[in-house]
N, C-alpha and C positions, 0 to 999 in steps of 0.2 A: 911499342911493338904490338901489332894486332894478332890475336890468337888465331890459330889455324881454324878455318871453317866459319870464322866470324866475319860477316860482310863489313867492308869499310864504309866510311861516310860517303865516298864517291859512288860506291856501288849502290848504297841505299838511295842516294839522290837520283841515280840513273833509273832505278826501278820505280821511284815515286813519280818521275816526270811523265811517263805514258799514262799513269793513272790520273794524274792532275789534268793532263791534256784531254783525256777521254771525258772526265767530268765536266770540263769547260765546254766541250762540244755538245754534251747532253744538255747542259743548261742553255746553251745557245739555241739548240733545236727546240727546247721547250719554250723559250721566250718568243722565238719566231712563230711557233705553232699558235700560242695564245694570242699574239698580235694579229696573225693572219686570220684566225677564227673570229676575233672581234671585229676586224675590218670587213671580213666577208659578211658577217651578220649585219653590220650597218648598211652595207651596199645592197644586200638582198632585201632588207627592210624597206629601204627607199624605193627599190624597184617594185616590190609587192604592194606598197602603199599607192603607187602611181598607176599600176595596171588594173584594168577592169572595164565595165560597161561604160563608165565615165573616165576616160584616160586623163591623167594629170601629169604634166612634165616633172621629171625628177628634181629640176631646179626649184619649182614651186613647192614641191613636197619638203625639200630641205629648208627653203625660206619660211615656210609655215612653222616648222619645228623651232627654227632659230627665233622667229618672232614670238612664239609662245614662251620661250625661255628668256626673253628680254635681251637677246643679243642682236648686234647690228646685222641687217639684211642687205645684201648687195643686189639681188635680182628681184623680179616682180613677185608680189604675193598672189596667191590664188584668189579667185572671186569667191563670192559668198556661197554659191552652190558647191564649188570644189572643196571649200573649207568645211562645209557640213559633211560632205562625202568622206573627207579625210578623217575628221575628229569623231564622227559618229558611227562610221562603218569600218573604214580601212584600218585605222590605227588600233582600235580595240582588237580586231582580228589578228593583226600582226603581233601585238604584245601577248595575246593569249596563246598564239601558236608558239612563240618563243618560250614562254614560261612552261608550257606543257612539254615541249621538247627538251628544255633544260631539266625539268623534273624527271622525265623518263630516262634521259641520258645518265644523270647522277645515280638514279635508282638502279639501273643496270650495272654500272661500274661498282656500286656498293655491293650488290647481290653477288657478283662474280668474286669479289674479294672475300665476302662472308663464307660463301659455299666453297671457295677455292676451286671453282669450276668455270671454265671459259664459255660454257653453253647456258649459263644461268641468265635469265632475262624475265622481267615481270610478265610479258605476254606469253612466252614459251612455256613457262612452268605453271601458268594458270592464275597468277596473282591479279593480273588485269581483269580476267574474267570473274574472279571472286569479287573484286571491288565493283565491277559492273552489276553483278547480282544485287549488291547492297544498294546501288543507285536505283535499279529498276524496281526493287521492293518498295522504295519510297514513291516512285512514280505510280506503281500499281495500286498501292494502298492510299495514296493521296495524303500522306502525313507531311505536315508543314510546321512542326513544333519549333524548329530552330531557323525558319526562314531558308535563305540560300544555304545555310550551313547544315541543314537536315541531310541533304544528299551527300555532302562531304563526310559528315559524321557516320552515316550508314556505310558509305563506301570504305571509310577507314576501318571500321569494326570488321567488316567482311574481308577487306584486304589483309589486315593484320592477322586475322584468324587463318586465312589461306596461307600466308607466308610462314607462320608458325607450324602449321600442319605439314607443309611441304619440307620445311627444314628438318623437322623431327623424323618424318617418314623416310626421307632420303638419306639419313645419316646411318652409318653402319661401321662399328669398330673405329670410331673417332674420325671418320672421313665421309665425304659425300660421294656416293656412287653415281657415275654419269648415267648409266642405264636406268637406275631407279629414279633419278631426278627427272629424266625425260618421260618415263612412263607415268610417274606421278603427275606431271604436268598434263599429259594426255588425259588421264582420268579426271583430274580436276576441271579441265576445259570441257570434258564431256558432261560432267555433272552440272556445271554452271550453264552449259548450253541447254540441258534439259530443263533446268529451273527457269531460264529465260523463256524457252519455248512454251512452257506451261503457263507462265504469267501472260505471255503474248496471246495465247489461245483464249484466255478469259478476260482480255482487255477490250476497251472500247476503241473506236477508230482513232480518236485523238491520242490515246495512250499508245496505240500500236505504232503510230508515226514517231512518237518520242522514243519508244523502245528500240525501233529500227535505227534511230540516230545513234543510240549508245552502242549498238552492235557494229555499225559500220564506221563510226568515228567521224567527227567533223568539228571545225571551229567556226562554222558559218553563222552561228547564233551568238557570236561574241559581243559582249557589252562591257562598258567600264565597270559595272557592278560585279560582274563575273571576274574580271581582272582583279579588282579589289579584294575579292574573296580568295582567289588562288595564290596571290603573291605572298600573303603571310604564311601559307602552307609551304611554299617554295623556300622562303627565308628560313623558316623553322627547320625544315628538313636539311638544308645546306649549311646550317650552323655547325653541324658535326664535322664538316670537312677539315678545318684546321685543327680540330681536336683529335681526330682519329685517323688521319692520313698516314702518319708515320706507323701507327700501330697496325694498320692494315698491311703495310710493307713488311712488318715483322711477322705478321700471321701468315704471309705467303711463304715464309720459311718452314712452316709447320706449326702445329699447336704446341708441341713440346718445346722447341726452341723459343717460341713467342712467350710461353709461360716462364721459361728460364730467364728471359730478358725483362720480366716484370709486367707483362701484359695480362690483365684480367680478361681472358678470352671470352668467357660466357657473358660477363657484364657488357663487354664491347659489342658482342653479337646482338644481345637483346636491345641495346640502344640503337644500333644500326638497323636492325629489323623494324623497329618502331619508326625510324626516320624514313626508310625506303617505303614502308607501308603508307606513311602520310603522303609522300611524294607521289606514289602511284595512284593512291585513292583520289587525291586532288586532281590529278591529270585525267583520270577516268571520269570523275564527276562532271567535268566541264567539256571534255572532248571525246568521251566514249572510249572504246577499245581501239588503241593505236599501237600495233605491234612492231617489234623489231628495232625500234629506235635505241632501246637500251642494250641491244645486242650488237648492232653495227657500229655505233659511234665509239664505244670504249676500245674495240678491237683496232679500229683505224688509228685512234690515238696511240695505242700501245706499239703499232708498227712504226710510228714516227719517233716517239720519245721513250719507249720502254715502259715497264710496268709500275714505275713509281707513282703512288697515289696522290702525292702532293701536286703533281702536274695532271695526272689522269682525271681526278674528280672535277677540277674547274674546267679543264679542256673538254670533258664529256658534257658539262652543262652548256658551254658555248657551242660545241659541235651538235649537241642534240637540238638546241634552239635553231641553229642554222639549217640542219637537215629537215626538221619538221616544217619550218617556214618555207623552205624551197619545195617540199612535197605538197604543202598547201597551195602554193602558187601554181604548181603543175596541175593540181587537182581542179582548180577553178578556171584554168586557161586552156588545157589540152583539149577539151570537148566543149568549149564555150559556144552558146550560152548555158549549156548544161554543165553540172558540176559532178565530178567523180568523187565518191566518198574518200575521205582522207585515209582511213584504215586500209582501203583497197590499194591505194598508191604505195603506202609504206610496206604492206605485205608483198607487193609485187616487186619492190626494190630489195627488201630484206630476205625474202624466201630463198633466192639464189645464193645470197651471202651465207645463209644458215647451212645450206648444203655444202658450201665450201668449208665452213668451219667443222662440220661433222666429218668431212673427208680428211681434213688436215689433222684433227684431233685423233681420229682412229689410226691414221698412218703413223703419228708420232708415238702413240701408245702401243702400237702393234696389235690392235684389236681391243675389244671391250672386256674380254675375260680377264 
C-alpha cells in the first residue's frame, strides 16, 4: 500500500518522461548546432580562399587541400600561380581570421560567465583596448626582445591588468553591477584611446600606419609565422573549456550555491581571467581591435541551445571563427579593390545587436536601479 501523498512509481515515471525528452531535444539541438557551425566554417573557408583578385574555383581549392593532406583528388589541381596564391596569401589569412574569431568568441563567453553579466565582452569593457595599448607600446618603443612573442607578451600583461581592474572595480556586494561595468568600460576605452593618440602623435610615418592597423583591425598581413604564434595561445586558452564548463554552470546559480556545491569560485575566476586575457591579447596582437565578436556569438548560441557552458564554449569558438571569417570576406569584397577595415565591419554588425541587448536587459530587469 502506498502512503498518502507519496507519488507512485507510475507517477514518478510520468514526471520524469518530459524531463528526459526535453534533455534529449536540447542535446539534439546542441549536436546539430555544432555540426552546422563546423560545416558552415568549412564552406565559408573554401569560398573565402577562392575569392579575390585572382579567383580560384572552389573545386581547385578543395583539391589543393586534399592533395596537401595526401588524400585522393578527383578534380583538377590548381596551377602553380593559383597554388602560390592559396598557400602563401589566402590560407594564412583564412586560418588567422578563424583563430582570432574563435579566441574572441570563447573569451566573450567566459567573461559573461565570470561576471554573471550578458553585456560583458572584451571590446565593450575595454580589455581589447588595454591589450592594444600593450601592442602599440612595443611598436612605439621598437622593443623586440622576444621576437614575434614580444607583442603578445606586452598585450597579455596589459590585457590581464585591464581585466583584473575592471573585474575588481565593477564588483559591489558580491555581484557585478551592469551600470558600473559599462561605465568602467567607457573610462578604460577613453584612457586607452588617449594613450594610443599620444603615442601616435610622437610616432614616425611607418609607425603611424602600423598603429592605425591596430586601431581599425585587420588580418590582411597574415602569414604562417603569425598563425604559428597565435595557435598555441588559442590552444592554451581553450584547454580550460572541459575543466571549467560545468563549474561555470554552477556559478550561474550564484556564488553562494556554487560554493556550497564545492566550487572554489575565486580560484576559478582567476584561472579563467588569465585564460581570457591570453585569448584576447593574442587576438589583438595579430588582428588589432575587433569588437563585438565576443558579445554577439555567445548570445546567438544561447538562443539556440540554452546557457550550458559545455556547449556554449565550443560553439562560441566555432561561431566566432565563422563570423569573423565572413566579416573579413565582406571587408575585402564589398568595396573591391579597396578593403574595409575588419573592425569597422564587426562594429557595424555588432553595434545594433548591442542596442538590442541593452533594451532587452533593461526591460527584463525593470530598469538599472
